[in-house]
Structures are given as structure tokens and as C-alpha cells.
C-alpha positions as CSV (number, residue, x, y, z in Angstrom):
1,M,-7.9,-89.4,-5.6
2,K,-9.8,-87.0,-7.8
3,Y,-12.2,-84.0,-7.3
4,L,-14.8,-82.3,-9.0
5,Y,-14.0,-78.7,-9.5
6,I,-17.0,-76.4,-9.8
7,I,-15.4,-73.2,-11.4
8,D,-16.7,-69.8,-12.1
9,Y,-16.1,-68.7,-15.6
10,W,-13.5,-66.3,-15.9
11,V,-14.2,-63.6,-18.5
12,P,-14.7,-60.4,-16.1
13,F,-17.5,-57.7,-16.4
14,P,-17.7,-55.3,-18.0
15,S,-15.6,-56.6,-20.8
16,S,-18.2,-59.1,-21.5
17,E,-21.6,-60.2,-20.3
18,Y,-20.5,-63.8,-20.3
19,G,-20.7,-66.0,-17.1
20,G,-21.4,-69.4,-16.3
21,V,-19.9,-72.4,-14.4
22,I,-17.3,-75.2,-15.6
23,N,-17.5,-78.6,-14.1
24,V,-13.9,-80.5,-14.3
25,I,-12.7,-83.8,-12.8
26,A,-8.8,-83.5,-12.0
27,K,-6.4,-84.8,-9.5
28,D,-5.4,-81.3,-8.5
29,D,-5.3,-77.5,-9.3
30,S,-2.5,-77.9,-11.9
31,E,-4.3,-80.6,-13.6
32,A,-7.6,-78.7,-13.8
33,F,-5.6,-75.4,-15.1
34,E,-4.0,-77.6,-17.8
35,L,-7.4,-79.1,-18.9
36,L,-8.9,-75.6,-19.2
37,S,-6.1,-73.8,-20.7
38,K,-5.9,-76.4,-23.5
39,E,-9.8,-76.1,-24.2
40,E,-10.2,-74.4,-27.6
41,G,-13.6,-73.2,-27.1
42,F,-12.7,-70.7,-24.2
43,D,-11.3,-67.4,-24.7
44,E,-7.5,-67.5,-24.5
45,T,-7.5,-63.7,-23.9
46,Y,-8.3,-64.5,-20.1
47,I,-6.0,-67.4,-19.6
48,D,-4.3,-65.6,-16.7
49,R,-7.6,-65.6,-14.9
50,I,-8.0,-69.3,-15.0
51,M,-5.8,-70.6,-12.2
52,P,-7.2,-67.9,-9.5
53,N,-10.4,-69.4,-10.2
54,V,-9.4,-72.9,-10.1
55,I,-7.9,-72.2,-6.7
56,K,-11.2,-70.5,-5.4
57,A,-13.3,-73.3,-7.0
58,Q,-15.5,-75.5,-4.8
59,K,-13.6,-78.9,-4.8
60,L,-15.7,-82.2,-3.9
61,K,-13.7,-85.4,-3.4
62,L,-14.8,-88.1,-5.7
63,V,-15.3,-91.7,-4.3
64,D,-14.7,-93.4,-7.4
65,D,-11.9,-93.2,-10.1
66,Y,-12.8,-91.1,-13.0
67,D,-11.1,-89.8,-16.1
68,S,-9.7,-86.3,-15.9
69,N,-11.8,-84.0,-18.1
70,I,-14.1,-81.0,-18.4
71,I,-17.4,-82.8,-17.9
72,D,-19.7,-79.9,-18.3
73,A,-19.5,-76.1,-19.2
74,F,-22.6,-73.8,-18.8
75,I,-21.5,-70.5,-20.3
76,T,-23.7,-67.5,-21.4
């Protein structure tokens, strides 16, 4: 079983004006964290903030079987 995670981007204000939402398909919180922590486009300075946001993310159960992956990232 896989889930669609809707995750708030984790760079905190006021150290940055960045914000956004990242959509990830994963089987559980650990896999979502692994996919996000390996993504080169994200600021690794804040890697310790990824898991709390994964845990807080809205999770939607998927009916079909999809590949685990980051499917969309809207980051300003």
C-alpha cells in the first residue's frame, strides 16, 4: 500500500523566505524521508526538519500501485 504525502517545505522563516509544498508517493514515513533526504535540489542544511514535516504531512491512501518518488515540488 502506498500513500500520497503532501508535505510543507521545511526551510524555516526568518532564515529564508522560501516556502512550498512537496508531493511524494511512498509506502511509509521512512521511505518518504529517504526520498526527500537524497534529493539534491533541497537545502541539506535543514535535513533535520524533514522527518517532523513528513510525520505532520497529510497522507492520502492510493488505490493503485505507483512507484515511490517525488512527484511534484512547488517551492518559492
